[in-house]
C-alpha positions, -999 to 999 in steps of 0.1 A, spaced: 362 47 -437 326 36 -443 303 21 -417 269 6 -422 243 -17 -406 246 -54 -412 229 -87 -403 256 -108 -420 264 -133 -393 297 -143 -410 310 -108 -407 298 -104 -371 313 -138 -361 346 -130 -378 350 -100 -355 336 -114 -323 353 -147 -326 388 -132 -332 408 -147 -303 417 -113 -287 381 -100 -290 365 -132 -278 387 -133 -247 372 -99 -237 335 -103 -247 326 -140 -242 304 -150 -213 319 -177 -191 309 -211 -203 300 -200 -238 317 -220 -265 332 -200 -294 322 -228 -318 286 -229 -307 280 -191 -304 258 -174 -329 250 -136 -327 214 -130 -317 188 -113 -339 177 -80 -326 206 -58 -318 219 -32 -343 251 -44 -358 272 -15 -373 303 -27 -391 333 -11 -407 335 -18 -444 365 -42 -443 349 -62 -414 375 -51 -388 353 -33 -363 318 -38 -350 294 -18 -328 266 -38 -312 236 -17 -300 209 -30 -277 178 -9 -270 175 -1 -233 143 19 -237 126 40 -264 155 64 -269 185 48 -253 209 23 -268 236 4 -249 266 0 -272 295 -24 -272 324 -17 -296 346 -46 -308 377 -40 -329 402 -66 -340 438 -59 -328 452 -49 -362 426 -22 -366 426 -7 -331 446 23 -343 414 33 -361 390 24 -332 382 60 -323 374 69 -359 352 39 -362 334 46 -329 326 82 -340 313 71 -374 293 42 -359 277 64 -333 269 90 -359 252 63 -380 230 56 -350 221 93 -345 213 96 -382 194 63 -388 175 55 -355 154 72 -329 184 70 -305 189 101 -284 212 87 -257 240 61 -256 254 42 -227 284 19 -225 300 -2 -198 337 -11 -198 349 -36 -172 377 -24 -150 398 -54 -159 403 -39 -194 419 -5 -188 431 -3 -224 395 -3 -236 385 33 -241 
């Protein structure tokens, strides 16, 4: 599996707008049709476009991460997450990661 940074909005949208993913990540009142990923976060994508890590800087050394994986690829989610996090360690000044998972999604690990 290969992961790399991307700014390709088509790839990012394909993952985030997957019906299953969208139902877990969309803010209330945000239209799937109107949504466009913002510039600024790190977007780390799996080579086939099946998984995405979004990283937002919280301070000079800390990135908050969100991992999104389409259902058909979830059996490889752990491998993707490990590689994407390693990409951040190797290619940014990141020294600390944080993530939040809402209680309503107990299957998200």
